[in-house]
C-alpha positions as MATLAB code, in Angstrom:
seq = 'MSPLQQRLADNLATVRGEMQSACARAGRSIDDVTLVAVTKYAELDWVRELAELGVTELGENRPQQLIERQSQLSAARWHLIGHLQRNKVRAALPCAVLIHSVDSWKLLDRIGEVSGELGLTTHVLLEANVSSEASKDGFDAATLLADWPGVQFPASVIVEGLMTMAPLADDVEQARPVFRALRELRDELQSLLPSIPLPHLSMGMSGDFAVAIEEGATHIRVGSRLFEGLR';
ca = [
     -81.041   46.389  119.830;
     -77.446   45.452  119.054;
     -75.392   43.368  121.539;
     -73.476   46.559  122.484;
     -76.673   48.510  123.088;
     -78.096   45.549  125.122;
     -75.063   45.242  127.346;
     -74.992   49.037  127.983;
     -78.687   49.000  128.761;
     -78.300   46.084  131.182;
     -75.324   47.780  132.953;
     -77.251   51.023  133.179;
     -80.281   49.314  134.559;
     -78.209   47.649  137.235;
     -76.589   50.922  138.277;
     -79.847   52.745  138.320;
     -81.385   49.973  140.374;
     -78.655   50.283  142.939;
     -79.110   54.095  142.947;
     -82.822   53.662  143.586;
     -82.220   51.215  146.448;
     -79.671   53.540  148.085;
     -82.069   56.522  147.756;
     -84.865   54.465  149.303;
     -82.633   53.547  152.246;
     -81.710   57.186  152.733;
     -85.284   58.554  152.255;
     -84.186   60.486  149.144;
     -85.524   60.812  145.662;
     -83.377   59.475  142.818;
     -84.109   62.710  141.026;
     -81.791   64.414  143.499;
     -78.806   62.364  142.394;
     -76.967   63.028  139.066;
     -75.263   60.062  137.452;
     -72.084   61.312  135.755;
     -70.794   58.672  133.384;
     -66.966   58.692  133.508;
     -65.768   58.040  129.943;
     -61.974   57.982  130.590;
     -61.463   54.376  129.274;
     -64.526   54.165  127.066;
     -64.492   54.084  123.273;
     -66.385   56.916  121.629;
     -69.001   54.521  120.110;
     -69.803   53.295  123.588;
     -70.219   56.785  124.851;
     -72.563   57.700  121.945;
     -74.697   54.646  122.636;
     -74.896   55.457  126.331;
     -76.018   59.004  125.544;
     -78.704   57.437  123.309;
     -79.916   55.566  126.381;
     -80.380   58.888  128.149;
     -77.135   59.337  130.022;
     -76.087   62.818  128.912;
     -74.056   63.926  131.978;
     -70.562   62.753  131.051;
     -67.263   63.194  132.827;
     -63.647   63.270  131.822;
     -60.561   63.284  133.977;
     -58.113   64.899  131.596;
     -58.723   68.380  130.149;
     -57.425   67.510  126.766;
     -59.679   64.501  126.426;
     -62.601   66.594  127.694;
     -61.968   69.125  124.957;
     -61.756   66.424  122.281;
     -64.834   64.496  123.436;
     -66.908   67.605  123.872;
     -66.257   68.548  120.234;
     -67.301   65.033  119.181;
     -70.422   64.864  121.392;
     -71.452   68.477  122.003;
     -75.068   67.644  122.844;
     -73.990   66.055  126.094;
     -73.239   67.970  129.308;
     -69.537   67.464  130.067;
     -68.000   67.556  133.526;
     -64.314   67.875  134.318;
     -63.632   65.636  137.247;
     -59.838   65.386  137.187;
     -56.991   67.734  138.004;
     -56.971   71.007  136.131;
     -53.686   72.867  135.661;
     -53.842   76.643  135.516;
     -52.365   76.620  131.997;
     -55.263   74.441  130.734;
     -58.025   76.655  132.150;
     -58.650   78.763  129.040;
     -59.171   75.736  126.804;
     -61.271   73.719  129.237;
     -63.718   76.283  130.526;
     -65.956   76.494  127.403;
     -66.327   72.750  127.390;
     -67.377   71.968  130.984;
     -70.749   72.597  132.605;
     -69.187   71.831  135.994;
     -65.603   71.566  137.181;
     -65.477   69.160  140.147;
     -61.834   69.498  141.004;
     -60.875   73.051  142.087;
     -58.149   72.247  144.594;
     -56.580   75.634  145.407;
     -57.437   79.348  145.727;
     -54.947   80.075  142.931;
     -56.775   77.797  140.542;
     -60.097   79.361  141.558;
     -58.724   82.845  140.932;
     -57.403   81.775  137.524;
     -60.792   80.305  136.574;
     -62.402   83.568  137.560;
     -59.921   85.612  135.560;
     -60.403   83.558  132.394;
     -64.149   83.278  132.850;
     -64.374   87.077  132.952;
     -62.230   87.445  129.814;
     -64.369   84.940  127.937;
     -67.734   86.228  129.180;
     -68.549   82.960  130.906;
     -70.124   82.008  134.222;
     -68.273   78.907  135.434;
     -69.767   76.477  137.881;
     -67.291   74.658  140.174;
     -66.918   72.406  143.147;
     -64.065   72.674  145.635;
     -62.116   69.488  146.003;
     -61.565   68.540  149.636;
     -59.107   65.951  150.854;
     -61.094   64.944  153.867;
     -59.265   61.536  154.090;
     -55.963   63.430  154.547;
     -54.191   61.128  152.030;
     -50.880   62.631  150.872;
     -51.453   61.139  147.403;
     -54.744   63.109  146.878;
     -55.207   66.630  145.730;
     -57.583   69.142  147.418;
     -58.112   71.434  150.303;
     -57.825   70.069  153.762;
     -60.792   70.674  155.988;
     -58.884   72.927  158.433;
     -57.730   75.239  155.592;
     -61.190   75.571  154.182;
     -62.727   76.306  157.570;
     -60.045   78.882  158.450;
     -60.204   80.668  155.129;
     -64.012   80.561  154.614;
     -65.137   83.618  156.659;
     -62.907   85.858  154.582;
     -63.338   84.191  151.201;
     -64.208   86.274  148.191;
     -65.227   84.417  145.085;
     -64.692   85.823  141.569;
     -67.885   87.326  140.190;
     -67.767   85.023  137.126;
     -67.520   81.756  139.241;
     -70.287   80.016  141.158;
     -69.144   77.597  143.819;
     -71.838   75.021  144.079;
     -70.412   72.574  146.664;
     -67.650   70.144  147.439;
     -66.045   67.023  145.915;
     -63.926   64.226  147.400;
     -62.554   60.803  146.646;
     -62.514   57.994  149.244;
     -59.523   55.698  149.665;
     -59.653   52.478  147.705;
     -60.750   49.588  149.934;
     -62.185   46.119  149.650;
     -64.943   47.031  152.171;
     -67.077   49.844  150.817;
     -68.158   50.716  154.406;
     -64.623   52.151  154.859;
     -65.662   54.941  152.460;
     -68.645   55.989  154.596;
     -66.736   58.079  157.189;
     -65.058   59.991  154.316;
     -68.397   60.754  152.625;
     -69.922   61.693  155.904;
     -67.034   64.008  156.692;
     -67.502   65.809  153.384;
     -71.178   66.342  154.111;
     -70.370   67.572  157.605;
     -67.683   69.938  156.279;
     -70.223   71.338  153.782;
     -72.739   71.853  156.546;
     -70.175   73.655  158.721;
     -69.136   75.915  155.906;
     -72.781   76.778  155.207;
     -73.261   77.677  158.862;
     -70.279   79.975  158.758;
     -71.593   81.799  155.615;
     -75.299   81.050  155.071;
     -75.200   83.513  152.127;
     -73.161   80.945  150.082;
     -75.302   77.931  149.436;
     -73.416   74.718  148.760;
     -76.109   72.355  147.446;
     -73.924   69.739  145.741;
     -71.636   66.942  146.947;
     -69.732   64.964  144.283;
     -68.629   61.721  145.837;
     -68.818   58.072  145.125;
     -67.527   56.009  142.182;
     -68.259   52.597  140.710;
     -67.355   50.695  143.828;
     -68.884   52.893  146.516;
     -71.599   55.069  144.986;
     -74.412   53.513  147.006;
     -72.759   54.425  150.287;
     -72.074   57.932  148.907;
     -75.787   58.377  148.079;
     -76.753   57.254  151.595;
     -74.411   59.915  152.941;
     -75.839   62.740  150.754;
     -74.085   62.634  147.373;
     -75.826   64.685  144.679;
     -73.344   63.651  141.926;
     -71.846   60.200  141.601;
     -69.032   59.470  139.140;
     -69.429   56.019  137.620;
     -67.387   54.576  134.832;
     -66.334   50.918  134.888;
     -69.773   49.684  136.083;
     -71.411   51.178  133.006;
     -68.929   49.845  130.456;
     -67.998   46.478  131.932;
     -68.121   43.481  129.627;
     -67.685   45.590  126.461;
     -64.135   44.611  125.659;
];
């Protein structure tokens, strides 16, 4: 094993160990949590090596980089985790197995329109700004709850759950109320419309994914912890 491979393997083992510990504390199975490796700042060789180690759920923030990376590593399952502009939808949809960042009904309608034209079924999460930070995109909880009883999703789109980002903080425990609020929002939406299951919660990044798992995350978005020490 090369030094690069060894460092990646060590980083991955550490992350998976922390995932396992968090699942044990929450009484969950690690099989219920998907590790999405965020490749935003990673060199392509690093990403290829990580995929060789079995991490094949990969995430990109920018649609253009998602499109480029997906063409270079098409065997992986690529997630779009960053903001998607409506004029980038047509190019991005064929490349993403899951879009985590649908932050408006207009964007959802555009995804539905393009998905229908391309003959695709697109899987998405709705981004919720449960921390009410002005700098963050996403639906606020009150809007989602008010709109939900009358919502009509495009036939070519499957809404699988919610996504959020917690505020950056030195104490990871400050993220816990945000993650808990997302889970409670999901539960409330499901109670309003039981016919629309929302099984997935995308929350938690390199600094706070363990807390997110304890609060119910099904997808964690981890980048720097996997690639640290490689530069």
